[in-house]
C-alpha positions in Angstrom: 115.0 118.5 40.2 113.8 122.2 40.9 114.7 124.3 43.6 111.7 123.9 46.5 110.1 127.8 47.6 111.3 129.9 50.2 111.8 132.9 51.8 114.7 134.9 53.8 115.1 138.2 55.4 117.2 140.6 54.9 118.0 143.9 56.6 120.7 146.1 55.4 121.7 149.9 56.6 124.5 152.2 55.8 125.5 155.7 57.3 128.1 158.6 56.1 130.9 158.9 58.3 131.8 162.1 56.9 135.2 162.4 55.3 134.6 160.0 52.8 134.4 157.3 55.1 131.0 155.1 55.2 129.6 152.1 57.5 127.2 149.6 56.2 125.6 146.7 58.4 123.9 144.2 57.3 122.3 140.8 58.3 121.1 138.0 55.4 118.9 135.1 56.8 117.3 137.1 59.9 115.3 134.0 60.3 117.7 131.3 60.4 116.0 129.5 57.6 116.8 126.3 56.2 116.9 126.0 52.4 118.6 123.9 49.7 119.4 125.4 46.2 119.4 122.4 43.5 122.7 123.9 41.9 124.3 123.0 45.0 127.2 120.9 45.8 126.4 117.5 47.4 128.2 115.9 50.1 130.6 113.5 48.8 130.3 110.5 51.7 126.6 110.9 52.0 125.0 112.0 48.5 123.3 114.7 50.6 122.8 118.2 49.1 124.7 121.3 51.1 121.8 123.8 52.8 122.7 127.8 52.1 124.5 128.9 55.2 122.2 130.3 58.3 122.0 133.5 59.1 124.6 135.9 58.3 126.2 139.4 59.6 128.4 141.6 58.0 129.9 144.9 58.4 131.7 146.8 56.3 134.1 149.8 56.6 134.4 152.1 53.3 137.4 154.4 53.4 138.0 156.4 49.9 141.3 158.3 50.1 
């Protein structure tokens, strides 16, 4: 069974803070689209496919020593 089509909107940006430090900010699945990849595991109790996570927001601070 193939995966049905879906579209997600992701945003990512970053900036150099100086002295070997940078900050990155991102948001995946910004529109909180509900979708299931056919390769995902199924819930062992109901047999229903497990959907992908909804909106995910992340920040990363990188420092080079």
